[in-house]
TORKE-740588 format. One record per residue: z, x, y of N, C-alpha, C, O in turn; residue number from 1. Coordinates in Angstrom, 2 decimals. Layout:
BEGIN
     n.zz     n.xx     n.yy    ca.zz    ca.xx    ca.yy     c.zz     c.xx     c.yy     o.zz     o.xx     o.yy  seq
        Z        X        Y        Z        X        Y        Z        X        Y        Z        X        Y  NUM
...
//
This chain:
BEGIN
     n.zz     n.xx     n.yy    ca.zz    ca.xx    ca.yy     c.zz     c.xx     c.yy     o.zz     o.xx     o.yy  seq
   -69.71   -82.53    44.79   -68.59   -81.43    43.48   -69.76   -80.29    43.72   -70.98   -80.47    43.62    1
   -68.88   -78.79    44.15   -69.76   -77.69    44.19   -69.86   -77.17    42.66   -69.04   -77.21    41.74    2
   -70.97   -76.76    42.73   -71.59   -76.10    41.30   -70.63   -74.69    41.19   -70.67   -73.83    42.07    3
   -69.71   -74.58    39.93   -69.28   -73.28    39.79   -69.79   -72.40    39.80   -69.03   -71.45    39.97    4
   -71.04   -72.06    39.68   -71.80   -71.02    39.05   -72.53   -70.66    40.09   -73.26   -69.68    39.92    5
   -72.54   -71.31    41.39   -72.74   -70.60    43.17   -71.82   -71.25    44.06   -71.41   -72.39    44.23    6
   -71.60   -69.82    44.73   -71.10   -70.28    46.21   -71.76   -71.25    47.34   -72.95   -71.53    47.49    7
   -70.64   -71.68    48.09   -71.50   -72.31    48.91   -72.29   -71.85    49.80   -72.05   -70.76    50.31    8
   -73.37   -72.59    50.15   -74.27   -72.18    51.12   -74.71   -73.05    52.27   -75.28   -74.13    52.13    9
   -74.30   -72.34    53.71   -74.31   -72.84    54.68   -75.54   -73.11    55.12   -76.26   -72.12    55.00   10
   -75.99   -73.85    55.48   -77.56   -73.78    56.20   -77.96   -74.61    57.33   -77.54   -75.76    57.51   11
   -78.91   -73.89    58.22   -79.13   -74.14    59.19   -80.97   -74.62    59.45   -81.79   -73.73    59.66   12
   -81.34   -75.90    59.40   -82.64   -76.13    59.35   -83.12   -75.99    61.05   -82.47   -76.46    61.98   13
   -84.26   -75.30    61.17   -85.14   -75.14    62.50   -86.65   -75.59    62.58   -87.62   -74.87    62.32   14
   -86.69   -76.73    62.95   -87.63   -77.23    62.91   -88.08   -78.51    63.96   -87.47   -79.58    63.92   15
   -88.97   -78.33    64.69   -89.29   -79.29    65.91   -89.24   -80.55    65.32   -88.60   -81.33    66.02   16
   -89.63   -80.98    64.41   -89.95   -82.53    64.19   -88.89   -83.10    63.01   -88.53   -82.73    61.89   17
   -88.58   -84.27    63.95   -87.14   -84.71    63.22   -86.99   -85.12    61.81   -86.24   -84.87    60.86   18
   -88.13   -85.92    62.13   -88.71   -86.25    60.62   -88.35   -85.12    59.56   -87.53   -85.25    58.65   19
   -89.10   -84.00    59.84   -89.36   -83.07    59.01   -87.28   -82.41    58.20   -86.64   -82.24    57.16   20
   -87.21   -82.36    59.43   -85.56   -81.94    59.02   -84.60   -83.19    58.28   -83.73   -83.01    57.42   21
   -85.01   -84.38    58.82   -84.41   -85.50    57.83   -84.66   -85.38    56.10   -83.79   -85.33    55.23   22
   -85.57   -85.37    56.00   -86.36   -85.14    54.73   -86.05   -83.50    54.13   -86.28   -83.37    52.93   23
   -85.68   -82.57    54.70   -84.94   -81.68    54.56   -83.76   -81.42    53.69   -83.48   -80.81    52.66   24
   -82.96   -82.54    55.01   -81.19   -82.08    54.67   -81.28   -83.37    53.69   -80.06   -83.51    53.75   25
   -81.66   -84.39    52.89   -81.77   -85.11    52.20   -82.10   -84.52    50.93   -81.50   -85.02    49.98   26
   -82.96   -83.51    50.66   -83.51   -82.77    49.35   -82.49   -81.64    49.53   -81.86   -81.56    48.47   27
   -82.15   -80.95    50.20   -80.93   -79.95    49.94   -79.48   -80.38    49.91   -78.58   -79.63    49.52   28
   -79.28   -81.63    50.34   -77.65   -82.27    49.97   -77.99   -82.63    48.80   -76.95   -82.73    48.13   29
   -78.87   -82.86    48.20   -78.95   -83.42    46.74   -77.98   -82.05    46.13   -76.92   -82.21    45.52   30
   -78.48   -80.97    46.40   -77.72   -79.92    45.63   -76.62   -79.35    45.99   -76.43   -78.90    47.12   31
   -75.54   -79.30    44.74   -74.03   -79.43    44.84   -73.54   -78.39    45.83   -72.59   -78.59    46.58   32
   -74.26   -77.24    45.80   -73.91   -76.15    46.57   -74.64   -75.58    47.70   -74.56   -74.44    48.16   33
   -75.51   -76.75    48.16   -75.84   -76.83    49.58   -75.04   -77.37    50.90   -74.31   -78.36    50.79   34
   -75.15   -76.82    51.91   -74.44   -78.23    52.99   -75.37   -77.46    54.02   -75.37   -76.28    54.37   35
   -76.11   -78.46    54.35   -76.74   -78.27    56.11   -75.62   -78.81    57.22   -75.23   -79.95    57.44   36
   -75.28   -77.55    57.83   -74.21   -77.54    58.86   -74.64   -77.47    60.16   -73.88   -77.34    61.13   37
   -75.94   -77.56    60.21   -76.53   -77.37    61.59   -77.85   -77.46    61.62   -78.56   -76.92    60.77   38
   -78.39   -78.30    62.79   -80.18   -78.33    62.97   -80.71   -77.94    64.62   -80.12   -78.17    65.68   39
   -81.68   -77.43    64.45   -82.44   -76.80    65.72   -83.48   -77.42    66.16   -83.94   -78.11    65.26   40
   -84.18   -77.53    67.30   -85.70   -77.92    67.23   -86.49   -77.16    68.23   -87.43   -77.39    68.99   41
   -85.52   -75.91    67.84   -86.45   -74.54    68.82   -85.75   -73.27    68.30   -84.65   -73.20    67.74   42
   -86.52   -72.40    68.57   -85.84   -70.85    68.40   -84.29   -70.64    69.16   -83.18   -70.35    68.71   43
   -84.73   -70.89    70.32   -83.48   -70.54    71.12   -82.27   -71.42    71.08   -81.23   -71.01    71.60   44
   -82.31   -72.67    70.46   -81.22   -73.33    70.20   -80.46   -72.56    68.70   -79.27   -72.28    68.53   45
   -81.51   -72.39    67.84   -81.20   -72.12    66.65   -80.18   -70.69    67.10   -78.99   -70.74    66.79   46
   -80.71   -69.40    67.86   -79.59   -68.45    68.24   -78.52   -69.01    68.52   -77.47   -68.65    67.98   47
   -78.59   -70.19    69.60   -77.16   -70.43    70.06   -76.04   -71.11    69.32   -74.83   -71.05    69.53   48
   -76.93   -71.97    68.14   -75.77   -71.88    66.70   -75.50   -71.12    66.51   -74.31   -70.85    66.68   49
   -76.36   -70.21    66.02   -75.83   -69.02    65.07   -74.77   -68.11    65.74   -74.06   -67.37    65.06   50
   -74.69   -68.17    66.93   -73.74   -67.50    67.57   -72.41   -68.01    67.51   -71.44   -67.28    67.67   51
   -72.28   -69.64    67.22   -71.13   -70.12    66.77   -70.35   -69.55    65.36   -69.16   -69.35    65.12   52
   -71.33   -69.42    64.70   -71.03   -68.96    63.08   -71.07   -69.95    61.85   -71.47   -71.12    61.91   53
   -70.64   -69.36    60.86   -70.41   -70.43    59.98   -71.79   -70.60    59.11   -71.85   -71.29    58.09   54
   -72.95   -69.84    59.70   -74.34   -70.11    58.83   -74.77   -69.18    58.18   -75.09   -68.15    58.77   55
   -74.90   -69.27    56.66   -75.19   -68.38    55.63   -77.13   -67.94    55.66   -77.81   -66.94    55.44   56
   -77.29   -68.94    55.94   -79.20   -69.11    55.49   -79.56   -69.98    56.74   -78.83   -70.81    57.30   57
   -80.78   -69.62    57.06   -81.62   -70.45    58.55   -82.98   -70.67    57.40   -83.44   -69.73    56.75   58
   -83.56   -72.27    57.31   -84.65   -72.55    57.51   -85.32   -72.68    58.36   -85.17   -73.63    59.12   59
   -86.42   -71.66    58.54   -87.11   -71.47    59.76   -88.47   -72.09    59.92   -89.32   -71.76    59.09   60
   -88.79   -72.91    60.82   -90.65   -73.12    61.06   -90.97   -71.95    61.68   -90.29   -70.97    62.01   61
   -92.35   -72.26    61.81   -93.11   -70.98    62.04   -93.63   -71.64    63.82   -93.46   -70.93    64.81   62
   -94.18   -72.88    63.91   -94.96   -73.18    64.90   -94.25   -74.61    65.45   -94.38   -75.78    65.11   63
   -93.45   -73.91    66.49   -92.58   -74.87    67.22   -92.96   -75.07    68.77   -93.56   -74.20    69.40   64
   -92.55   -76.30    69.33   -93.02   -76.11    70.53   -92.58   -74.92    71.80   -93.16   -74.58    72.83   65
   -91.38   -74.51    71.22   -91.01   -73.56    72.39   -91.28   -72.00    72.15   -90.96   -71.06    72.87   66
   -91.94   -71.99    71.00   -92.40   -70.84    70.72   -92.36   -70.44    69.24   -92.13   -71.34    68.44   67
   -92.55   -69.22    68.77   -92.65   -68.90    67.41   -91.58   -68.55    66.47   -90.84   -67.60    66.68   68
   -91.50   -69.22    65.55   -90.24   -69.11    64.71   -90.36   -67.60    64.36   -89.37   -67.00    63.96   69
   -91.47   -67.01    64.50   -91.67   -65.31    63.81   -90.75   -64.64    64.59   -89.77   -64.11    64.06   70
   -90.99   -64.59    66.08   -90.08   -64.16    67.39   -88.71   -64.88    67.31   -87.81   -64.19    67.81   71
   -88.33   -66.00    66.84   -87.18   -66.19    67.07   -86.24   -65.75    65.71   -85.01   -65.79    65.64   72
   -87.14   -65.33    64.71   -86.63   -64.83    63.29   -86.08   -63.44    63.84   -84.88   -63.18    63.76   73
   -87.35   -62.24    64.61   -86.79   -61.10    65.02   -85.15   -61.20    65.75   -84.11   -60.59    65.48   74
   -85.40   -62.01    66.55   -83.99   -62.16    67.69   -82.42   -62.41    66.79   -81.37   -61.78    66.92   75
   -82.71   -63.48    65.93   -81.85   -64.08    64.75   -81.39   -62.97    64.12   -80.18   -62.74    64.12   76
   -82.51   -61.91    63.35   -82.11   -60.83    62.79   -81.29   -59.56    63.46   -80.34   -58.85    63.13   77
   -82.10   -59.64    64.45   -81.36   -58.38    65.17   -80.12   -58.68    65.75   -79.52   -57.69    66.18   78
   -79.53   -59.83    65.89   -78.11   -60.33    66.74   -77.12   -60.67    65.45   -75.94   -60.31    65.36   79
   -77.85   -61.42    64.52   -77.17   -61.66    63.48   -77.58   -61.27    61.70   -77.88   -62.05    60.79   80
   -77.48   -60.19    61.69   -78.50   -59.79    60.26   -77.35   -59.96    59.35   -77.60   -59.24    58.39   81
   -76.37   -60.48    59.19   -75.77   -61.08    57.89   -76.29   -62.52    57.67   -75.72   -63.10    56.74   82
   -77.03   -63.05    58.15   -77.83   -64.41    58.71   -79.13   -64.41    57.85   -80.04   -63.85    58.46   83
   -79.53   -64.91    56.49   -80.50   -65.03    55.93   -81.49   -65.49    56.44   -81.22   -66.61    56.88   84
   -82.69   -65.17    56.66   -83.80   -66.27    57.46   -84.96   -66.31    56.19   -85.51   -65.28    55.78   85
   -85.26   -67.72    55.63   -86.57   -68.19    55.07   -87.15   -68.99    55.76   -86.70   -70.02    56.27   86
   -88.27   -68.52    55.82   -89.60   -69.30    56.31   -90.27   -70.52    55.59   -90.97   -70.44    54.58   87
   -90.01   -71.46    56.16   -90.55   -72.74    55.66   -91.91   -73.37    56.62   -91.87   -73.97    57.69   88
   -93.02   -72.97    55.81   -94.05   -73.23    56.51   -95.51   -73.81    56.58   -96.16   -73.04    55.86   89
   -96.32   -74.73    57.05   -97.67   -75.13    56.58   -98.39   -73.85    56.41   -99.09   -73.74    55.40   90
   -98.33   -72.79    57.32   -99.19   -71.55    57.32   -99.33   -70.82    56.07   -98.32   -70.27    55.61   91
  -100.26   -70.75    55.55  -100.59   -69.83    54.15  -101.28   -68.84    54.23  -101.85   -68.35    53.26   92
  -101.38   -68.28    55.67  -101.94   -66.92    56.07  -101.46   -65.84    55.92  -100.43   -65.67    56.58   93
  -101.86   -64.79    55.17  -100.67   -63.59    54.72  -100.85   -63.06    56.18   -99.85   -62.35    56.10   94
  -101.42   -62.76    57.74  -101.22   -62.37    58.47   -99.63   -63.00    58.89   -98.99   -62.10    59.44   95
   -99.01   -63.99    58.81   -98.05   -65.07    58.91   -97.17   -64.65    58.15   -96.04   -64.48    58.61   96
   -97.37   -64.43    57.14   -96.08   -63.51    56.15   -96.06   -62.44    56.28   -94.93   -62.09    55.94   97
   -96.71   -61.48    56.62   -96.64   -60.24    57.12   -95.45   -60.06    58.08   -94.44   -59.37    57.91   98
   -95.81   -60.83    59.15   -95.24   -60.78    60.44   -93.91   -61.24    60.36   -93.01   -60.78    61.06   99
   -93.74   -62.30    59.40   -92.30   -63.16    59.38   -91.72   -61.93    58.21   -90.51   -61.82    58.43  100
   -92.00   -61.28    57.43   -90.99   -60.10    56.81   -91.00   -58.82    57.28   -90.39   -57.87    56.80  101
   -91.73   -58.84    58.26   -91.49   -57.55    59.42   -90.72   -57.83    60.23   -90.08   -56.90    60.73  102
   -90.42   -59.38    60.77   -89.38   -59.59    61.87   -87.86   -59.76    60.93   -86.75   -59.79    61.46  103
   -88.05   -59.84    59.79   -86.49   -59.64    59.23   -86.18   -60.98    58.12   -85.14   -61.20    57.50  104
   -87.69   -61.89    58.11   -87.60   -63.07    57.12   -87.07   -62.26    55.38   -87.31   -61.11    55.02  105
   -86.55   -63.03    54.82   -86.38   -62.64    53.52   -87.20   -63.28    52.21   -87.14   -62.91    51.04  106
   -87.98   -64.34    52.77   -89.03   -65.06    52.25   -89.53   -66.08    52.70   -89.00   -66.67    53.64  107
   -90.73   -66.55    52.08   -91.86   -67.62    52.49   -91.57   -68.70    51.56   -91.28   -68.50    50.39  108
   -91.64   -69.56    51.98   -92.00   -70.53    51.53   -93.02   -71.66    51.99   -92.88   -71.95    53.18  109
   -94.13   -72.43    51.23   -94.78   -73.39    52.14   -94.46   -74.95    51.93   -94.03   -75.42    50.88  110
   -94.73   -75.66    53.08   -94.10   -76.92    53.06   -94.37   -77.82    51.89   -93.57   -78.64    51.44  111
   -95.65   -77.56    51.44   -96.10   -78.28    50.00   -95.59   -77.87    48.74   -96.00   -78.31    47.66  112
   -94.48   -76.85    48.91   -94.36   -76.24    47.71   -93.27   -77.77    46.74   -92.73   -78.55    47.53  113
   -93.13   -77.97    45.73   -92.23   -78.57    45.35   -90.57   -78.37    45.27   -90.03   -77.33    44.90  114
   -89.95   -79.45    45.66   -88.46   -79.20    46.05   -87.59   -78.17    44.89   -86.56   -77.50    45.04  115
   -88.39   -78.35    43.82   -87.51   -76.85    43.08   -87.61   -75.72    43.51   -86.83   -74.82    43.19  116
   -88.39   -75.62    44.14   -89.09   -74.09    44.53   -88.35   -73.76    45.80   -88.07   -72.56    45.77  117
   -87.83   -74.44    47.09   -86.85   -74.26    47.85   -85.84   -74.14    47.49   -85.08   -73.39    48.10  118
   -85.37   -74.91    46.24   -83.77   -74.59    45.74   -83.83   -73.06    45.32   -83.01   -72.20    45.65  119
   -84.95   -72.90    44.54   -84.98   -71.54    44.05   -85.10   -70.47    45.03   -84.45   -69.43    44.91  120
   -85.87   -70.69    45.97   -85.93   -69.62    47.18   -84.58   -69.54    47.74   -84.06   -68.45    47.94  121
   -84.10   -70.43    47.95   -82.26   -70.51    48.72   -81.82   -69.72    47.94   -81.62   -68.59    48.38  122
   -81.46   -70.00    46.39   -80.57   -69.25    45.71   -81.15   -67.73    45.41   -80.36   -66.80    45.28  123
   -82.42   -67.55    45.32   -82.83   -65.92    44.82   -82.63   -65.09    46.47   -82.52   -63.86    46.41  124
   -82.59   -65.67    47.70   -82.28   -64.91    48.76   -80.99   -64.88    48.82   -80.44   -63.82    49.13  125
   -80.34   -65.87    48.57   -78.51   -65.76    48.71   -78.33   -64.62    47.85   -77.60   -63.71    48.24  126
   -78.89   -64.54    46.70   -78.22   -63.51    45.78   -78.96   -61.94    46.21   -78.67   -60.85    45.72  127
   -79.89   -62.21    47.19   -80.12   -60.68    47.75   -81.96   -60.11    47.56   -82.61   -59.12    47.89  128
   -82.27   -61.55    46.77   -83.56   -61.09    46.28   -84.70   -61.41    47.51   -84.26   -61.79    48.59  129
   -85.72   -61.29    47.38   -87.05   -61.91    48.21   -87.63   -63.00    47.55   -87.84   -62.86    46.35  130
   -88.00   -64.28    48.22   -89.00   -65.00    47.71   -90.38   -65.45    48.22   -90.56   -65.78    49.40  131
   -91.24   -65.46    47.39   -92.54   -65.96    48.26   -92.71   -66.99    47.19   -92.11   -67.04    46.12  132
   -93.89   -68.06    47.80   -94.52   -69.16    46.97   -95.16   -68.72    46.31   -95.74   -67.69    46.66  133
   -95.40   -69.27    45.00   -96.51   -68.79    44.10   -98.00   -68.28    44.40   -98.60   -67.28    44.00  134
   -98.48   -69.60    45.49   -99.93   -69.08    45.67   -99.73   -67.68    46.36  -100.48   -66.78    46.00  135
   -98.78   -67.42    47.33   -98.74   -66.49    48.13   -98.41   -65.53    47.71   -98.97   -64.56    48.21  136
   -97.38   -65.24    46.61   -97.45   -64.07    45.70   -98.76   -63.59    45.06   -99.07   -62.40    44.93  137
   -99.54   -64.72    44.66  -100.79   -64.30    43.76  -102.02   -63.75    44.98  -102.94   -62.96    44.72  138
  -101.82   -64.23    45.99  -102.57   -63.52    46.88  -102.35   -61.95    47.74  -103.17   -61.14    48.18  139
  -101.02   -61.98    47.72  -100.22   -60.50    48.23  -100.62   -59.41    47.22  -100.86   -58.27    47.61  140
  -100.72   -59.81    45.63  -101.21   -59.19    44.58  -102.66   -58.73    44.65  -103.10   -57.73    44.10  141
  -103.54   -59.80    45.58  -104.96   -59.10    45.14  -105.14   -59.13    46.92  -105.37   -60.03    47.73  142
  -104.93   -57.84    47.02  -105.21   -57.30    48.82  -106.83   -57.41    49.06  -107.59   -56.83    48.29  143
  -107.15   -57.93    49.81  -108.66   -57.81    50.05  -109.36   -56.36    50.21  -108.97   -55.53    51.03  144
  -110.44   -56.18    49.32  -111.62   -54.90    49.26  -110.68   -53.99    48.31  -111.04   -52.81    48.21  145
  -109.45   -54.41    47.55  -108.78   -53.54    46.70  -109.30   -54.13    45.63  -109.53   -55.34    45.68  146
  -109.63   -53.31    44.33  -109.50   -53.59    43.09  -108.15   -53.40    42.46  -107.42   -52.46    42.80  147
  -107.82   -54.28    41.54  -106.83   -54.41    40.32  -106.53   -52.88    40.04  -105.59   -52.25    40.53  148
  -107.41   -52.42    39.24  -107.42   -51.07    38.60  -106.97   -49.99    39.51  -105.90   -49.38    39.38  149
  -108.06   -49.72    40.67  -107.60   -48.87    41.69  -106.03   -49.21    42.29  -105.33   -48.22    42.53  150
  -105.41   -50.68    42.56  -104.32   -50.76    42.63  -102.76   -50.47    41.77  -101.64   -50.14    42.16  151
  -103.19   -50.70    40.74  -102.53   -50.12    39.54  -102.49   -48.51    39.86  -101.50   -48.00    40.38  152
  -103.44   -47.87    39.58  -103.65   -46.57    39.56  -102.54   -45.86    40.27  -102.13   -44.81    39.77  153
  -101.91   -46.35    41.54  -101.40   -46.08    42.49   -99.85   -45.79    41.66   -99.26   -44.71    41.70  154
   -99.48   -46.73    41.10   -98.28   -46.48    40.60   -98.19   -46.13    38.96   -97.29   -46.48    38.19  155
   -99.49   -45.28    38.63   -99.13   -45.05    37.36   -98.36   -43.50    36.84   -98.29   -42.91    35.76  156
   -97.93   -43.27    37.97   -96.85   -42.23    37.97   -95.46   -42.52    37.34   -94.72   -41.78    36.68  157
   -95.30   -43.94    37.79   -94.30   -44.27    37.33   -93.87   -44.72    35.57   -94.72   -45.12    34.77  158
   -92.34   -44.52    35.22   -92.42   -44.70    33.55   -92.81   -46.27    33.79   -93.11   -47.00    34.73  159
   -92.59   -46.36    32.20   -92.71   -47.89    31.51   -91.72   -48.96    32.27   -91.89   -50.14    32.60  160
   -90.39   -47.88    32.44   -89.31   -48.73    32.53   -89.42   -49.08    34.23   -89.18   -50.19    34.70  161
   -89.73   -48.18    34.83   -90.27   -48.24    36.42   -90.80   -49.33    36.68   -90.48   -50.18    37.51  162
   -92.02   -49.28    35.60   -93.08   -50.36    36.31   -92.50   -51.76    35.93   -92.62   -52.64    36.78  163
   -91.91   -52.05    34.78   -90.97   -53.49    34.59   -90.27   -53.65    35.52   -90.18   -54.79    35.95  164
   -89.45   -52.49    36.23   -88.46   -53.02    37.29   -89.30   -53.31    38.65   -88.87   -54.02    39.56  165
   -90.29   -52.80    38.67   -91.35   -52.77    40.07   -92.03   -54.42    39.77   -92.20   -55.09    40.78  166
   -92.35   -54.93    38.67   -92.83   -56.34    38.53   -91.31   -57.09    38.89   -91.48   -57.94    39.77  167
   -90.39   -57.04    38.60   -89.31   -58.19    38.86   -88.92   -57.88    40.35   -88.25   -58.78    40.86  168
   -89.15   -56.90    41.10   -89.23   -56.80    42.62   -90.31   -57.36    43.28   -90.10   -57.60    44.47  169
   -91.56   -57.69    42.79   -92.32   -58.44    42.91   -92.21   -60.09    42.92   -92.68   -60.99    43.63  170
   -91.32   -60.02    41.74   -91.34   -61.71    41.62   -90.15   -61.82    42.52   -89.58   -62.90    42.34  171
   -89.50   -61.00    43.53   -88.60   -61.09    44.61   -87.10   -61.72    43.75   -86.36   -62.63    44.11  172
   -86.98   -60.85    42.51   -85.15   -60.64    41.96   -84.60   -59.95    42.86   -85.23   -59.24    43.64  173
   -83.03   -60.13    42.85   -81.94   -59.18    43.25   -81.90   -58.11    41.93   -82.28   -58.28    40.77  174
   -81.37   -57.11    42.49   -80.83   -56.09    41.35   -80.37   -56.68    40.28   -80.88   -56.51    39.18  175
   -79.00   -57.68    40.58   -78.51   -58.39    39.24   -79.24   -59.31    38.60   -78.49   -59.69    37.70  176
   -80.29   -59.94    38.52   -81.12   -60.43    38.38   -82.11   -59.68    37.35   -82.36   -59.97    36.18  177
   -82.54   -58.76    38.03   -83.47   -57.65    36.82   -82.58   -57.03    35.99   -82.96   -56.92    34.82  178
   -81.49   -56.60    36.26   -80.11   -56.02    35.40   -79.96   -57.13    33.95   -80.02   -56.85    32.75  179
   -79.83   -57.91    34.34   -79.49   -59.49    33.55   -81.27   -59.25    32.63   -81.28   -58.62    31.58  180
   -82.50   -59.79    33.16   -83.70   -59.69    32.46   -83.70   -58.67    31.68   -83.96   -58.91    30.50  181
   -83.43   -57.18    32.07   -83.79   -56.24    31.19   -82.76   -55.43    30.52   -82.91   -54.32    30.01  182
   -81.56   -56.24    30.61   -80.38   -55.72    29.66   -80.07   -54.35    30.19   -80.05   -53.41    29.40  183
   -79.80   -54.14    31.64   -79.36   -52.76    31.81   -78.25   -53.19    32.67   -77.98   -54.35    32.97  184
   -77.66   -52.17    33.02   -76.56   -52.45    34.29   -77.14   -52.25    35.57   -78.26   -51.75    35.64  185
   -76.39   -52.64    36.78   -76.77   -53.37    38.04   -77.32   -51.81    38.73   -78.37   -51.58    39.33  186
   -76.19   -50.87    38.39   -76.12   -49.14    38.77   -77.53   -48.56    38.38   -78.26   -48.03    39.21  187
   -77.88   -48.72    36.92   -79.05   -48.45    36.25   -80.45   -49.15    37.41   -81.38   -48.49    37.88  188
   -80.35   -49.74    37.49   -81.42   -50.68    38.20   -81.55   -50.08    39.44   -82.65   -49.70    39.84  189
   -80.50   -49.95    40.13   -80.42   -49.00    41.50   -81.05   -47.80    41.62   -81.67   -47.43    42.63  190
   -80.88   -47.09    40.46   -81.10   -45.73    40.17   -82.93   -45.79    39.92   -83.60   -44.79    40.22  191
   -83.52   -46.90    39.43   -84.91   -47.00    38.98   -85.42   -47.09    40.36   -86.27   -46.27    40.69  192
   -85.02   -47.99    41.22   -85.62   -48.68    42.37   -85.64   -46.87    43.38   -86.66   -46.46    43.94  193
   -84.79   -46.38    43.36   -84.44   -45.17    43.90   -85.68   -44.02    43.25   -86.10   -43.14    43.99  194
   -85.94   -44.09    42.48   -86.74   -43.14    41.65   -88.24   -43.84    41.76   -89.18   -43.26    41.22  195
   -88.39   -44.66    42.22   -89.53   -45.29    42.23   -90.11   -45.44    44.15   -91.24   -45.31    44.61  196
   -89.32   -45.63    44.60   -89.68   -45.18    46.16   -89.72   -43.85    46.29   -90.36   -43.56    47.30  197
   -89.22   -42.67    45.57   -89.03   -41.17    45.61   -90.28   -41.15    45.35   -90.94   -40.72    46.31  198
   -91.14   -41.54    44.07   -92.04   -41.22    43.55   -93.04   -42.07    44.29   -94.12   -41.64    43.88  199
   -93.19   -42.66    44.81   -94.28   -43.24    45.41   -94.28   -42.91    47.07   -95.14   -43.32    47.85  200
   -93.24   -42.16    47.40   -93.18   -41.71    49.15   -92.74   -42.81    50.26   -92.94   -42.88    51.47  201
   -91.85   -43.89    49.05   -91.68   -44.98    50.06   -90.18   -45.11    50.67   -89.27   -44.84    49.88  202
   -89.88   -45.44    51.82   -88.56   -45.25    52.62   -87.69   -46.44    52.34   -86.65   -46.46    51.69  203
   -88.26   -47.38    52.91   -87.26   -48.50    53.02   -87.49   -49.63    52.24   -88.56   -49.84    51.66  204
   -86.48   -50.36    52.20   -86.48   -51.59    51.06   -87.69   -52.40    51.32   -88.53   -52.45    50.43  205
   -87.92   -53.08    52.53   -89.38   -53.82    52.82   -90.73   -52.96    52.62   -91.79   -53.55    52.45  206
   -90.68   -51.63    52.65   -91.78   -50.88    52.07   -92.06   -50.94    50.38   -93.16   -50.90    49.85  207
   -90.79   -51.04    49.73   -90.82   -50.71    48.58   -91.49   -52.47    47.98   -92.36   -52.54    47.12  208
   -90.89   -53.74    48.65   -91.20   -55.28    48.26   -92.90   -55.29    48.72   -93.75   -55.92    48.09  209
   -93.18   -54.46    49.98   -94.49   -54.87    49.97   -95.67   -54.45    49.60   -96.81   -54.88    49.80  210
   -95.05   -53.15    48.78   -95.90   -52.47    47.96   -95.58   -53.16    46.39   -96.41   -52.78    45.57  211
   -94.85   -53.82    45.99   -94.74   -54.45    44.42   -95.40   -55.85    44.75   -96.33   -56.21    44.03  212
   -94.99   -56.65    45.79   -96.46   -57.58    45.82   -97.70   -57.47    45.67   -98.38   -58.24    44.98  213
   -98.32   -56.04    46.61   -99.28   -56.08    46.68  -100.17   -55.28    45.40  -101.40   -55.34    45.38  214
   -99.54   -54.69    44.57   -99.94   -53.82    43.85   -99.35   -54.06    41.82   -99.74   -53.55    40.76  215
   -98.50   -54.88    42.10   -98.24   -55.43    40.58   -99.11   -56.04    40.14   -99.80   -56.74    40.88  216
   -99.40   -55.93    38.48   -99.87   -57.35    38.00   -99.32   -58.52    37.71   -98.45   -58.36    36.85  217
   -99.41   -59.57    38.02   -98.44   -60.81    38.02   -99.26   -61.19    36.48  -100.44   -61.13    36.13  218
   -97.89   -61.64    35.76   -98.13   -62.02    34.46   -98.69   -63.27    34.22   -99.85   -63.61    34.49  219
   -97.61   -64.12    33.58   -98.21   -65.84    33.18   -98.53   -66.69    34.58   -99.44   -67.50    34.68  220
   -97.63   -66.35    35.62   -97.72   -66.97    36.71   -99.03   -66.60    37.93   -99.12   -67.19    39.01  221
   -99.89   -65.60    37.50  -100.85   -64.61    38.36  -102.01   -64.72    37.87  -102.72   -63.72    37.95  222
  -102.48   -65.76    37.32  -104.15   -65.72    36.45  -105.15   -65.87    37.58  -106.35   -65.88    37.34  223
//
């Protein structure tokens, strides 16, 4: 029975290891509002299945025999921008994360993450947010060679409320989620986002998210 609080999410699994796909399918299909409707063992096969339609989200591995999942993500995003791509990888190097997000991925989850994290990542991405595994978010929040004080000084021109919104953006939350957390309207959150981008000289959404995860001080989860 589908969870009435969530719309049904049709998922494609892309990984060249059948056992990995089997484990993912079993884990995801235990969630009432998830349906695994397609599987592929290569990026090219994934693109062909995406052309058929009926897919909302792709769980994409990075290292596959026929090429990189990051390249497949770039092609998928270009041809099917309505399909969300969530990377699920064993690689925890930040260059992979950066390349994946630049290719159009909306999140990055490590394969050794708890099952609940994958569920949360899918729900976050489908709600319009960006999701990183906690270990990756902590690394992104502490760029090499840059002190925390210097990083935070860059957004000191923001109001207290704008810094709160930036914190939630760094946590991968959508406008709707931020509005609920801060007891604001979605339109007000959108206005804060625009003001933040204007003050920081940031144009695109991806740049804003990158700035947020690199410069925001994470609270209880980022010691």
